[in-house]
N, C-alpha and C positions, 0 to 999 in steps of 0.2 A: 411388381404385380402385373399379371397378364390381363390384357383387355378382354372383356366379355365376347366381343365379336370374333376374336381370334379363337377363343375356346369353342364357340359355337361352330365355326367353320371346321375346326379339327374334328369335332364330334360328328359333324355331317360327313366329312370325308371318311372317317373310320367306319361309320355305319354303311358306307358304300364300298368298303374294301380297300381304302387307300390310307395308308399310314403316313402322315405328313405333318409338318408344322406350317402354320399359316400366320401371316401378318397383313393387316389392311393398312393402306397408306391414305391418310386423311389430308395430307399436304404434300407439296413438292411436285416434281416432274412426273411421278407415278401416281398422283392423286387419283383415287377411284379404282385402284388395282389391288389385287391380292398378290402377295409373294407366297407361293406354295412350294415347299421344299421337303423332299424325302431323303434323309441322310443315308448315304451309301446306296442309293437306288439309281438305277439307270432309267432314262426316258425311253420307254418301249412303245411299240405300236399298241399293245394291250392297254397300257396306262393312258396313252393318247386317246384311245377309244372310250375308256371309262370317263375321262375328264370331259370329252366332247359330249358323251351321253348325259352327263350331269348338267350340261348347258353352259359350260365355260367358253369364253372367247379369249383370244390372245389380247395382249395389252392394247393393241390398236383396234380392237373390235372385230377382228377377222377370225375365221375359224382356226382352231389350233392345228398345227402341222408338225412334221418331223423336226423342223428347225426351231420350234417353240422351246424345246429343252435347252438347257445351258450346256453346250459342249457334250451332249449326250447324257447329261445327268438330269435327274428329276429336280429341276429348279426352274419354275415358270412364273411369269407375271401374267395374271389373268383377270378378266372382268366377269362379273356375274354374282348372283346371290346376295344382293344388297339387303335382303330381308334379315340378315344376321347382324346388321349394323345397329349400334346403340343410337337411338334418335337424339340423345342429348349432346353428342359430339359432332353432329352434322352441321 
C-alpha cells in the first residue's frame, strides 16, 4: 500500500507538469527528504528550473543545480513541501 504523502506529492508534481514517483523518508540518513524519480527521464535544465520554481531544495538545503540529478538521470533527493506529510507518522 502506498503512503498518502507520496501520492499527494506525485499528484502535485503531475499538476505542475512533472511525471515522477515520490517517496518521503521518515527515518534514516535521508530523514526529511523526498526521493523523486522520473523513469527513463534525463535531468535537464528545464526540469531543474521547474523543480526550483516549485520551491524544492537539494538534500542538504542548498539550491538545486546541474549535479543534483543522479548521473544525468531524473533521480533527486530534495527537501520541501512538508504540507503533504501525514501528521500521524511524524
